C-alpha positions in Angstrom: 176.6 25.9 118.0 176.8 28.5 115.3 173.8 30.5 114.2 173.0 29.9 110.6 173.1 33.5 109.7 176.5 34.3 111.2 179.6 34.2 109.0 182.0 31.5 110.1 185.6 32.5 110.8 186.7 30.4 107.9 184.3 32.0 105.4 185.8 34.0 102.5 185.3 37.7 102.8 184.0 39.8 100.0 186.5 42.5 99.2 185.3 46.1 99.9 182.2 44.9 101.8 181.3 44.3 105.5 178.9 42.1 107.2 177.0 45.2 108.6 176.4 47.1 105.3 175.3 45.2 102.2 176.6 46.2 98.8 175.0 49.0 96.8 173.0 46.6 94.6 171.6 44.6 97.5 167.8 44.2 97.9 168.0 45.5 101.5 169.3 48.9 100.4 166.8 49.3 97.6 163.9 48.4 99.9 165.1 50.9 102.6 165.3 53.7 100.1 161.8 53.0 98.8 160.6 52.9 102.4 162.2 56.3 103.0 160.5 57.8 99.9 157.1 56.5 101.0 157.6 58.1 104.4 158.5 61.5 102.9 155.5 61.4 100.6 153.2 60.6 103.5 154.6 63.6 105.5 154.0 65.9 102.5 150.5 64.5 101.9 149.7 64.9 105.6 150.8 68.6 105.5 148.8 69.2 102.3 145.7 67.4 103.7 145.9 69.2 107.0 146.2 72.5 105.1 143.2 71.7 102.9 141.1 70.8 105.9 142.1 74.0 107.7 141.2 76.0 104.5 137.9 74.2 104.2 137.0 74.7 107.8 137.9 78.4 107.5 135.9 78.8 104.3 133.0 76.9 105.7 132.9 79.0 108.8 133.1 82.2 106.7 130.5 80.9 104.3 128.2 80.1 107.2 128.8 83.6 108.7 127.9 85.1 105.3 124.8 83.0 105.1 123.6 83.9 108.6 124.3 87.6 107.9 122.3 87.7 104.7 119.6 85.5 106.2 119.3 87.8 109.1 118.7 90.8 106.8 115.3 89.5 105.6 112.3 90.9 107.5 109.1 88.9 107.8 105.5 89.9 107.6 102.9 87.1 107.1 99.5 87.9 105.7 97.6 84.6 105.1 96.5 84.2 108.7 94.6 87.4 108.5 92.7 86.5 105.3 89.3 84.8 105.2 87.2 83.3 102.4 90.3 82.8 100.3 90.3 81.6 96.7 91.5 78.0 96.2 95.0 77.3 94.8 95.3 76.6 91.1 98.9 75.6 90.5 99.7 79.1 89.3 102.1 81.3 91.4 100.8 84.7 92.4 103.2 87.1 94.2 102.1 90.5 95.5 104.8 93.1 95.0 104.4 96.2 97.1 106.4 99.4 97.0 105.7 101.2 100.3 105.8 105.0 100.6 106.5 104.9 104.3 108.5 107.9 105.5 109.6 106.2 108.7 113.3 105.9 109.6 115.7 106.6 106.8 112.8 107.1 104.4 112.0 110.4 106.2 114.1 112.3 103.7 111.3 111.8 101.1 108.6 113.5 103.2 107.1 113.9 106.6 106.6 110.8 108.8 102.9 110.7 109.8 103.4 108.5 112.8 104.6 105.5 110.8 101.6 105.5 108.4 102.2 104.2 104.8 100.4 103.7 101.6 101.2 101.4 98.7 103.1 103.6 96.2 103.3 100.7 93.8 101.3 97.5 93.8 101.8 94.7 91.3 100.5 91.2 91.1 103.0 88.9 89.5 101.1 86.0 87.9 103.0 82.9 86.8 100.9 80.1 85.2 101.7 76.5 86.0 104.7 75.4 84.0 106.6 78.7 84.7 107.1 79.5 81.1 105.6 83.0 81.1 104.5 85.7 83.5 102.2 88.7 83.7 102.8 91.6 86.0 99.4 93.4 86.7 99.7 96.9 88.1 96.9 98.4 90.3 96.7 102.2 90.2 96.7 104.0 93.6 93.7 106.1 92.5 91.6 103.0 91.6 88.3 103.0 93.5 87.6 99.5 95.0 85.8 97.6 97.7 88.2 97.2 100.6 87.2 94.2 102.8 87.1 94.2 106.6 90.7 94.2 107.8 92.7 94.1 111.0 94.2 97.5 111.5 97.9 98.2 112.1 96.9 99.3 115.6 95.2 95.9 116.4 91.6 97.0 115.8 89.2 96.1 113.0 88.2 98.2 110.1 84.8 97.5 108.6 84.6 97.0 104.8 84.4 100.2 102.8 84.5 101.6 99.3 87.5 103.7 98.7 90.9 104.4 97.1 93.0 101.3 96.5 96.2 102.5 98.2 94.3 103.4 101.4 94.2 99.6 102.2 98.0 99.8 103.0 97.4 102.6 105.5 94.5 100.8 107.1 95.9 97.3 107.6 99.3 97.1 105.9 100.2 94.3 103.5 97.6 91.9 104.8 94.8 94.3 103.9 96.3 95.0 100.5 96.5 91.2 99.9 92.8 90.8 101.0 91.8 93.6 98.7 93.6 92.1 95.7 92.2 88.7 96.4 88.6 90.1 96.7 89.0 92.1 93.6 90.6 89.5 91.3 89.5 86.2 92.8 93.1 85.0 92.5 94.9 83.4 95.5 98.1 85.2 96.6 100.9 82.8 97.5 103.6 85.2 98.6 104.3 88.9 99.2 107.5 91.0 98.8 107.6 94.6 100.0 110.3 97.2 99.4 110.7 100.8 100.6 112.4 103.8 99.1 115.9 103.3 100.7 115.9 99.6 99.9 115.0 100.3 96.3 117.9 102.8 95.9 120.5 100.5 97.5 119.6 97.5 95.2 120.0 99.7 92.1 123.3 101.1 93.3 124.6 97.6 94.2 123.9 96.5 90.6 125.9 99.5 89.3 122.9 101.4 88.0 120.2 100.5 85.4 120.6 101.7 81.7 117.6 103.4 80.1 116.8 105.6 77.1 115.2 108.9 77.9 113.5 110.5 74.9 113.0 113.9 76.4 114.8 115.8 79.2 113.2 115.6 82.7 113.4 118.3 85.3 111.2 117.6 88.3 112.0 119.4 91.6 109.4 117.5 93.5 111.0 114.1 92.6 114.5 115.6 92.9 115.2 114.4 89.3 117.1 116.0 86.4 117.9 113.8 83.4 119.1 114.7 80.0 117.6 113.1 76.9 119.4 110.1 75.5 121.0 106.9 76.9 121.6 107.2 80.6 122.5 104.8 83.5 120.2 105.6 86.5 121.8 105.4 89.9 119.6 104.5 92.9 118.5 108.1 93.6 117.7 108.8 90.0 115.9 105.5 89.6 113.7 106.3 92.6 112.9 109.7 91.2 112.1 108.2 87.8 109.6 105.7 89.1 108.0 108.3 91.4 107.9 111.4 89.2 104.4 112.4 88.3 103.5 116.1 88.2 105.9 117.3 85.5 105.3 114.5 82.9 102.3 114.1 80.7 99.0 114.7 82.4 100.5 114.0 85.9 98.3 110.9 86.2 99.2 107.8 88.2 98.4 105.8 85.0 101.3 107.3 83.1 103.6 106.9 86.1 102.7 103.2 86.2 103.9 103.0 82.5 107.2 104.5 83.5 107.5 102.0 86.4 106.8 99.1 84.1 109.5 100.3 81.6 112.0 100.6 84.5 111.2 97.1 85.7 111.8 95.8 82.2 115.2 97.5 82.2 116.0 96.3 85.7 115.2 92.6 84.8 117.3 92.9 81.6 120.2 94.3 83.8 119.9 91.5 86.3 119.7 88.8 83.6 122.8 90.2 81.9 124.9 90.1 85.1 127.2 87.2 85.7 127.6 87.6 89.4 129.4 84.2 89.7 132.5 85.8 88.2 132.4 88.7 90.7 131.9 87.4 94.2 132.3 90.9 95.8 129.6 92.4 93.6 127.4 89.3 94.1 127.6 89.8 97.9 126.8 93.5 97.7 123.8 92.8 95.5 122.6 90.0 97.8 123.2 92.2 100.9 121.3 95.1 99.5 118.4 92.9 98.2 118.0 91.0 101.5 118.1 94.3 103.5 115.6 95.9 101.1 112.7 93.4 101.3 110.1 92.2 103.7 108.5 88.8 102.8 106.1 86.3 104.1 107.5 83.3 106.1 107.3 81.0 103.0 110.2 82.8 101.3 112.0 84.5 104.2 115.3 82.5 104.0 118.1 82.5 101.4 117.3 78.9 100.5 113.6 79.5 100.0 114.3 82.8 98.1 116.8 81.0 95.9 114.2 78.3 95.1 111.6 80.9 94.4 113.9 82.9 92.1 115.3 79.8 90.4 111.8 78.8 89.5 111.4 82.1 87.6 114.9 82.5 86.0 113.9 80.5 82.9 111.3 83.0 81.9 112.7 85.3 79.1 112.0 89.0 79.3 109.8 88.8 76.1 107.5 86.3 77.9 106.9 88.7 80.8 103.8 91.0 80.1 103.4 94.2 82.0 99.8 95.3 82.1 97.5 97.7 84.0 94.1 96.8 85.1 91.6 98.0 82.5 90.3 101.4 83.5 87.6 104.0 82.9 86.6 107.3 84.4 85.2 107.4 87.9 82.2 109.8 87.4 82.0 111.3 91.0 85.7 112.3 90.9 87.8 113.0 87.8 91.0 112.4 89.9 90.0 108.8 90.5 89.5 105.8 88.1 87.2 102.8 88.1 87.5 99.3 86.5 86.5 99.0 82.9 84.1 96.1 82.3 84.0 93.5 80.9 87.7 93.9 80.2 88.7 93.7 83.9 86.5 90.6 84.4 88.3 88.8 81.5 91.7 89.6 82.9 90.7 88.6 86.5 89.2 85.3 85.2 92.5 84.3 83.7 94.3 85.1 87.0 91.7 83.2 89.0 91.9 80.1 86.7 95.7 80.1 86.8 95.9 80.7 83.0 98.0 83.0 81.0 96.6 86.5 81.3 95.5 88.2 78.1 98.4 89.9 76.3 97.9 93.6 75.5 99.2 95.0 72.3 97.9 98.6 72.7 99.9 101.8 73.1 99.1 105.1 74.7 101.1 108.1 73.8 100.4 111.7 74.8 101.0 114.2 72.1 101.3 117.4 74.1 105.0 117.4 74.1 105.4 117.4 77.8 106.6 113.9 78.1 104.3 111.1 79.3 105.0 107.6 78.1 107.4 109.0 75.5 109.6 110.4 78.2 111.3 107.0 78.4 110.9 106.1 74.8 108.7 103.1 75.5 105.1 102.1 74.7 102.2 102.8 76.9 100.1 100.1 78.4 97.0 98.9 76.7 94.8 96.5 78.6 93.1 94.3 76.0 91.2 91.1 76.5 91.4 87.9 74.7 89.2 87.6 71.6 87.2 90.8 72.1 89.0 93.6 70.3 88.5 95.7 73.4 89.7 99.2 74.1 93.1 99.9 75.6 93.7 101.9 78.8 94.8 105.4 78.0 95.0 108.7 80.0 96.1 111.3 77.4 98.0 114.4 78.4 96.5 117.8 79.0 95.1 119.4 75.9 95.8 116.3 73.8 94.0 113.4 72.3 95.4 110.0 73.2 94.4 106.6 72.3 94.7 103.1 73.5 94.5 100.1 71.3 94.5 96.4 71.8 94.1 93.6 69.4 92.4 90.3 70.1 94.0 86.9 70.2 91.2 85.7 68.0 92.0 88.4 65.4 88.5 89.8 65.5 89.7 93.4 65.2 90.9 96.1 67.5 89.0 98.8 69.3 90.2 102.3 70.0 89.4 104.6 72.9 89.8 108.3 72.2 90.8 110.4 75.2 89.1 113.6 76.1 91.1 116.7 75.4 92.2 118.7 78.4 91.6 115.8 80.9 
């Protein structure tokens, strides 16, 4: 029997064709070519897909390495477990910012290391009301006389409550004692703390490429290792550190005027950071993040990159003009002219706003020494008045030697403005 598909010997042959190879227009040849094209495409896609997977795996591994490296930079110091009789939360965010004057380790180039002791060179309470639409940065002078509550000492003992200079709290019990003192003083609950030292501060400024500022008068201060010409300058890390620390050669040499310079620098720093588009410069972004994470010590609530990002992201929508920099309202401390005391009721009004989670009173005052030695005018900015809402209270002013300065603050209720004349030669 013959198979149906075989060609019989008597069948007519097609000229130029064979039984084994169909003609060029046959369906079999077209299907085979299509099949070969599909196989080639699959091989190409397989190679591309494999390459992409390899790249993603490599990038993911490198990204994870970077994350772990930056995450490991952050040091942690908790404070809440050492605080008692704490104020209740209000929905506001209060962050304690501390600049330490520790001379330990690399910081020893800025003075003698007294066995690891440190004081708070700068202390700011950043208050952000619920809604995160504005913020107030309240500075506490080092020379302010306050009640320091009982604190656990850095050596593990207990220091009884005492009345003394504000920055001594850092030396007694570190950041936890500073936090306890600020909570006791203001009645506001502190949610987080961020501490930075001299070297860390310098490296952050350098990683940003410097911070532009306008200097109204030349500065030459050997103690601060600072020489700056008048005019527009970009401060590198060393110059920025000298600028925020310089005291003796400007104005009356008071800590109050130094705080004003620190506040002006912080404004310039925030403007610089807000103006940077680090997403377009990954190398610079990494350098900034590496410097920043190495520079800070935080509590465990914000001691990871993720939590720090969430924290910073919650503040990034606040424009610079909605951030007020104020100093606690001050007056003379009678027993010692080199110390200051809280001015009441102005301080009480400010602290009430902090305690209630409300927007703190916005100062409008200025304080400018007129002795020509360069106080607030050294950076071309306004001084800091510490007015209170609706009272027309006096501003905070420490005039320069042999000069008469004034602080002035308006009231939100428009009830007039008070003035405080400084004493000549203070």
